[in-house]
N, C-alpha and C positions, 0 to 999 in steps of 0.2 A: 665827261664823256660826251662825244659829239657823234651824231648819227644822221643818216638820210635813208630814204626809201626810194628804190628805183625799179621801174618795170622794164625788163629786158626786151629790146627791140631787134637784136641781131637774130637772123633766121636760124642760126645754129646754136644760139644760147652761149653758155660759158663752156667752150670746148677747150682742147689742149693749148692752142696758141694764146687766146686771151687769158686763160687760167694761169699760164706761165708768166705772162706779163703782169697780171694782177698780183701774183705771188711775189714777183721781183719788186714791184712797186711797194708792196706792204713791208717787205724786208728793208727797204730804204729808210724806214722810220723805226730803228731798233729800240727806241725808248717808248714806243707806243704799240699797244696790242690792237690789231685790226681783226674784226670778225665779220663773217658774212652769214646771215640767217635766211633760210628759206623754210617757211612753215614753222615747225617746231624743232628744226635742226640748225645748230650753230657750229661753225668751224672757224678756226683761225685762218685768215687769208694767206698766211705763209705756208700752210700745209697743202701743197699742190694736189696730191691725190685725194685728200678728204674734200677739198674744194670741188674737184671734178665729180666726186661721188654724190654731191648734192643733186646732180642731174638737172641743173638749171637750164630751162628752155625758153624760147621766145614766149613772151606774155607772162612769165613768172615774175612775181614781185619779190624783191630781196631787200633786206635791211642791212646796211653796212654801218658798223660801229667802230669808232676809234677812241681808245682810252689810254692816256699817258701824257708825257711832257709835250709831245708834238701833235696832239690830237687835232687841233684846228688846221694845221698845215696838212696833215694826213687826210682829214676829211675832205678838204678842198681838192687835193691832188687826186684822190680816189673818185670824187664826184666828177671831175673833169675826165678821168679815165673812162668811167662808165658812160658818160655822155658821148665821148668820141669813139668808143670801141664796142659798146654793147647796146 
């Protein structure tokens, strides 16, 4: 299992567009389960509506976890995504 913690810098947080892109990226690693945790709530990154329902806003800290055969590649790709988009 690989994970990282990230503080959201985007003014709008994780809204529809970045949530959709994040979900699509997570789906590109079918042999790896990617989750996003905010506080005590954890959802699979592939579940778009649940991801948006976390209500992640600017300044919120999230933990992203990847577990599976491609966990290292998934963690690296997701880390890059968060740094470039959120």
